[in-house]
C-alpha positions in Angstrom: 16.5 4.6 91.0 19.0 4.2 88.2 16.8 6.2 85.8 16.9 9.2 88.3 20.6 9.0 89.0 21.7 9.0 85.4 20.3 12.4 84.4 21.6 13.9 87.6 25.1 12.5 87.0 25.0 13.8 83.4 24.0 17.2 84.7 26.9 17.3 87.2 29.4 16.3 84.5 28.2 19.1 82.1 28.4 21.6 85.0 32.0 20.6 85.8 33.0 20.8 82.1 31.4 24.2 81.8 33.0 25.5 85.0 36.4 24.2 84.0 36.3 26.1 80.7 35.3 29.3 82.4 38.1 28.9 85.0 40.6 28.2 82.2 39.6 31.4 80.4 39.8 33.5 83.5 43.2 32.2 84.5 44.5 32.9 81.0 43.3 36.5 81.3 44.7 37.1 84.8 48.2 35.9 83.9 50.4 38.6 82.0 50.8 37.8 78.3 49.2 38.4 75.0 45.8 37.1 76.1 45.7 39.7 78.8 46.9 42.4 76.4 44.1 41.5 74.0 41.5 41.8 76.7 42.9 45.3 77.6 42.7 46.3 74.0 39.1 45.2 73.7 38.1 47.0 76.9 39.8 50.2 75.7 38.1 50.0 72.3 34.8 49.4 74.1 35.2 52.5 76.2 36.1 54.6 73.1 33.1 53.2 71.2 30.8 54.1 74.2 32.2 57.6 74.3 31.6 58.0 70.6 28.1 56.8 70.7 26.4 59.9 72.1 28.3 62.4 69.9 27.8 60.5 66.7 24.1 59.9 67.6 23.5 63.6 67.9 25.2 64.2 64.6 23.1 61.5 62.9 19.9 63.0 64.4 20.7 66.5 63.2 21.5 65.2 59.7 18.1 63.4 59.5 16.2 66.4 60.7 17.9 68.5 58.0 16.5 66.2 55.3 12.7 66.1 54.8 10.5 63.6 53.1 11.8 60.4 54.8 9.6 57.4 54.6 8.5 55.7 57.8 10.6 52.6 57.2 13.6 54.7 56.6 13.1 56.5 59.9 12.8 53.2 61.7 16.1 52.0 60.2 17.8 55.2 61.3 16.4 54.8 64.8 17.7 51.3 65.0 21.2 52.4 63.7 21.2 55.3 66.3 20.5 52.9 69.1 23.4 50.6 68.2 26.0 53.2 67.1 28.2 52.1 70.0 28.3 48.5 68.8 28.9 49.7 65.2 31.8 51.8 66.3 33.2 48.9 68.3 32.9 46.6 65.4 34.8 48.9 63.1 37.6 49.5 65.5 37.9 45.8 66.4 38.0 45.0 62.7 40.7 47.5 62.0 42.7 46.5 65.0 42.5 42.8 64.1 43.6 43.5 60.6 46.7 45.5 61.8 47.6 42.9 64.4 47.3 40.1 61.9 49.8 41.8 59.7 52.4 42.9 62.3 52.4 40.0 64.8 51.5 36.3 65.1 47.9 35.3 64.4 47.6 33.7 67.9 48.2 37.1 69.5 45.1 38.6 67.9 42.8 35.6 68.4 40.6 37.2 71.1 40.3 40.5 69.2 39.0 38.5 66.2 36.5 36.6 68.4 35.3 39.9 69.9 34.8 41.3 66.4 32.8 38.2 65.4 30.7 38.5 68.6 29.9 42.2 68.0 29.0 41.5 64.4 26.7 38.7 65.5 25.0 40.9 68.1 24.4 43.7 65.6 23.1 41.3 62.9 20.8 39.6 65.4 19.5 43.0 66.7 18.5 44.1 63.2 17.1 40.8 62.1 15.0 40.5 65.3 13.1 43.6 64.3 11.1 41.4 61.9 9.4 40.0 65.0 6.6 42.5 65.7 5.6 41.2 69.2 7.9 43.0 71.6 8.1 40.3 74.4 8.7 37.6 71.7 11.3 39.8 70.0 13.2 40.3 73.2 13.2 36.5 74.0 14.4 35.7 70.4 17.1 38.4 70.5 18.5 37.5 73.9 18.4 33.8 73.1 20.3 34.3 69.9 22.7 36.6 71.5 23.5 34.0 74.2 23.8 31.2 71.7 26.1 33.2 69.4 28.3 34.1 72.4 28.6 30.6 73.6 29.1 29.3 70.1 31.9 31.7 69.3 33.6 31.1 72.7 33.4 27.3 72.0 31.1 26.8 75.0 27.9 25.9 73.2 28.2 22.1 73.7 28.9 22.4 77.4 26.1 24.9 77.9 23.7 22.8 75.8 24.5 19.7 78.0 23.9 21.8 81.1 20.5 23.2 79.9 19.5 19.7 78.6 20.1 18.3 82.1 17.5 20.7 83.6 14.5 18.7 82.5 11.0 17.8 83.6 10.1 14.2 83.0 6.6 12.7 83.3 6.6 9.1 82.0 7.6 9.2 78.4 7.3 13.0 78.3 10.5 15.0 78.7 10.8 18.8 78.5 14.2 20.3 79.1 15.2 24.0 79.4 17.2 23.6 76.2 14.3 22.2 74.2 12.0 25.0 75.6 14.5 27.7 74.6 15.0 26.2 71.1 11.2 25.9 70.7 10.6 29.5 71.6 13.3 30.8 69.2 12.2 28.5 66.3 8.5 29.2 66.8 9.3 33.0 66.9 11.3 32.8 63.7 8.7 30.7 61.9 5.9 33.0 63.2 7.8 35.9 61.7 8.0 34.1 58.4 4.3 33.3 58.6 3.5 36.9 59.3 5.4 38.1 56.3 3.8 35.4 54.1 0.3 36.2 55.4 0.8 40.0 54.8 1.9 39.4 51.2 -1.1 37.1 50.6 -3.4 39.5 52.3 -2.2 42.3 50.1 -2.9 40.2 47.0 -6.4 39.3 48.2 -7.3 43.0 49.0 -6.2 44.1 45.5 -8.5 41.5 43.9 -11.7 43.5 43.0 -13.6 40.3 42.1 -13.7 39.3 45.8 -16.3 41.1 48.0 -15.0 43.0 51.0 -16.5 40.5 53.5 -15.0 37.6 51.7 -11.6 39.4 51.6 -11.7 39.7 55.4 -12.6 36.0 55.8 -9.9 34.9 53.4 -7.3 37.0 55.1 -8.2 35.6 58.5 -8.2 32.1 57.1 -4.7 32.6 55.6 -3.4 34.0 58.9 -4.8 31.1 60.9 -3.4 28.6 58.5 0.1 30.1 58.3 0.5 30.6 62.0 -0.9 27.2 62.8 1.6 25.6 60.4 4.4 27.7 61.9 3.6 26.5 65.4 3.3 22.9 64.4 6.5 22.9 62.4 8.3 24.7 65.3 7.2 22.2 67.9 8.1 19.2 65.6 11.5 20.8 64.7 12.6 20.7 68.4 11.4 17.2 68.9 8.5 17.8 71.3 5.9 15.1 71.2 2.5 16.6 71.4 0.8 13.3 72.2 2.2 13.4 75.7 0.2 16.6 76.3 -3.1 15.2 75.1 -4.6 14.5 78.5 -3.4 17.8 79.9 -4.6 19.8 76.9 -8.0 18.0 77.1 -8.5 19.1 80.8 -7.4 22.6 80.0 -9.8 22.7 77.0 -12.7 21.8 79.2 -11.9 24.7 81.6 -11.4 27.1 78.8 -14.6 26.1 77.2 -16.6 27.3 80.2 -14.5 30.4 80.7 -14.4 31.6 77.1 -18.0 31.1 76.0 -18.4 34.7 75.0 -15.1 34.7 73.2 -16.0 31.6 71.2 -19.5 33.0 70.5 -18.0 36.2 69.1 -15.6 34.3 67.0 -18.4 32.1 65.5 -20.6 35.2 65.0 -17.7 36.9 63.2 -17.5 33.9 60.8 -21.2 34.0 60.2 -21.2 37.7 59.5 -18.4 37.3 56.9 -20.2 34.3 55.3 -23.7 35.7 54.9 -22.3 39.2 53.9 -25.0 41.0 56.0 -22.4 43.5 57.2 -19.2 44.4 55.4 -16.5 47.1 55.8 -17.8 50.5 54.6 -21.5 49.8 55.5 -23.4 52.5 57.5 -25.2 50.9 60.4 -27.3 51.9 63.4 -27.2 49.8 66.6 -29.0 51.3 69.5 -27.6 54.8 70.0 -24.6 54.1 67.8 -24.7 55.4 64.2 -21.6 55.1 62.0 -19.8 53.1 59.4 -18.0 49.8 59.6 -14.2 50.5 59.5 -12.9 46.9 60.1 -14.4 43.5 60.9 -12.2 41.6 63.4 -12.4 38.1 64.7 -14.0 39.2 67.9 -15.5 42.6 67.3 -16.4 45.2 64.6 -15.0 48.7 64.6 -17.7 51.3 64.0 -16.6 54.9 63.6 -19.2 57.6 64.3 -19.4 61.1 62.8 -17.9 62.7 65.9 -14.7 60.5 65.5 -15.5 58.0 68.3 -14.7 54.4 67.5 -16.9 51.8 69.0 -15.8 48.2 69.3 -19.1 46.2 69.0 -18.9 42.5 69.8 -19.9 40.3 66.8 -22.5 38.5 68.9 -24.4 41.8 69.3 -24.5 42.2 65.5 -26.0 38.8 65.2 -28.5 38.8 68.0 -29.4 42.5 68.1 -31.5 44.6 65.7 -29.1 46.3 63.4 -30.1 48.9 60.8 -27.8 48.6 57.8 -28.3 51.8 55.8 -26.3 50.5 52.8 -26.9 46.7 52.8 -28.3 46.3 49.3 -27.8 49.8 48.1 -26.7 53.3 49.3 -30.1 55.0 48.9 -31.6 56.3 52.1 -34.9 58.1 52.5 -35.2 60.7 55.2 -38.4 62.2 56.7 -38.8 65.6 58.4 -42.0 67.0 60.0 -43.2 70.6 60.1 -46.4 72.6 60.4 -47.8 75.9 59.0 -50.7 78.1 59.9 -54.2 77.4 58.9 -54.3 80.6 56.9 -51.6 79.4 54.5 -52.5 77.7 51.2 -51.5 74.0 51.7 -51.0 73.6 47.9 -48.4 76.4 47.9 -46.8 75.0 51.1 -46.3 71.6 49.5 -44.9 73.1 46.3 -42.4 75.3 48.3 -41.3 72.5 50.5 -40.5 70.2 47.6 -38.6 73.0 45.8 -36.7 73.8 49.0 -35.6 70.1 49.5 -34.6 69.7 45.9 -32.3 72.8 46.1 -30.2 71.3 48.9 -27.0 69.5 47.9 -26.9 65.7 48.4 -30.7 65.5 47.9 -31.4 63.3 44.9 -33.3 65.0 42.1 -34.1 61.9 40.1 -35.9 60.5 43.2 -38.0 63.6 43.6 -38.9 64.8 47.1 -42.6 64.5 48.1 -44.7 66.4 50.7 -48.0 65.3 52.3 -50.4 66.5 54.9 -50.4 64.1 57.8 -52.9 65.8 60.1 -54.6 68.9 61.5 -53.1 69.9 64.8 -54.3 72.2 67.5 -52.6 75.3 66.0 -51.1 74.1 62.7 -51.5 72.0 59.6 -48.9 69.2 59.9 -46.8 68.0 56.9 -44.2 65.3 56.2 -41.4 66.0 53.7 -39.6 62.9 52.3 -36.4 63.0 50.2 -33.6 60.6 49.2 -29.9 60.7 49.6 -27.2 58.3 48.3 -24.3 59.0 50.7 -25.3 58.1 54.3 -21.6 58.2 55.3 -21.8 62.0 54.9 -24.1 62.2 57.9 -27.9 62.4 58.4 -28.3 65.2 60.9 -26.5 67.7 58.8 -28.6 67.0 55.7 -31.8 67.3 57.8 -30.6 70.6 59.1 -29.8 71.9 55.6 -33.3 71.0 54.5 -34.9 72.7 57.5 -32.9 75.8 56.8 -34.0 75.8 53.1 -37.6 75.5 54.3 -37.2 78.4 56.6 -35.7 80.6 53.9 -38.5 79.7 51.4 -41.3 80.3 53.9 -39.9 83.6 54.9 -39.7 84.7 51.3 -43.3 83.7 50.6 -44.9 84.8 53.9 -45.6 81.3 55.1 -45.9 81.4 58.9 -44.9 78.6 61.3 -47.2 78.8 64.2 -46.2 78.2 67.8 -48.3 77.9 71.0 -49.2 81.3 72.5 -50.4 81.8 76.1 -52.1 84.7 77.6 -51.6 85.6 81.3 -54.2 87.7 83.0 -53.6 89.4 86.3 -56.7 89.5 88.5 -57.2 92.3 90.9 -57.9 91.6 94.5 -61.6 91.6 95.2 
């Protein structure tokens, strides 16, 4: 009973201390004097800054539009500045007002103006620094948490607020999780994750520029670096706030069993992705066919592969399908691809001349390799035509297969028309019988 009463009593004491500080500040503002005058000055300057925000934002936008050739990062900076022009104007006016009041009156009579300037500066700095956090929900949590902490710290209320938040805790045996430790953990992990992202991006850039590493091993190395850096950031963040992970061992084990059944496909795709990267059967840039999908590998992810087709569609194929399904890799060991087209000519045409014309027509088409000379063979005698197969090689399957087949067919048509080679087609005769 004593263990339960002590945290509750500490919580009440922290609440009373925090409330007493708030009441003391409000009573000082309500009573006429320099504290009230400073609050009025701050409110007036805030209104002027708000009124200047829209006008100066339009001027800044027009100025940026009149200058072309801006980089993306420069435009992002301008957007962030435009959003916070009101705070920037307020900071400048507070700083000027504080400097004037410090020189013409007692320092105590400009104390609140100086605190307000420090608050606005902290808010602006935090807003710009938080842009390093790419995840939007995490960025908002980090931003608001730092804003609240900076405000309480500069108002000398941080200790009372920390005691209040630390009193709101969940205790299970030796495990204790307070609201304060949870907030600190989120902020610290967010900052460390941002540092890990910057470090992993720098490392990934170095790996991708190394031509001695194959593309598949580059993807695997980048994923490994990301997993390592983010894992270290999470572990350091949890330890930095004093959370004992051993207390969550039983709970995490139960959750892991449940996730194991629910995420079988996800785990299978993750393992399949690692296998694909290790055996180098598929790598970025390869041209593959899987079922009705034909395109080239754009990226290899941890869960899926991005395949872009000739018509601009992007298919996200699970890694498991690439392992278990029959995949045609047109550029696995080399980029040479042999294509076959079939055609027929009339029985009255010389087959030797037809073969010669077909080979010459295929060789005249761009993208058809001349050093791997096309060949043409008779494959059968049909009902109304002599059937041939024409085979030729290309070395750029990423350029498309249908278009090169079409160009070869068109070259055959032109050559046969010039040399009076006919392409037969079925003809039917309809006879009208008279009534008998």
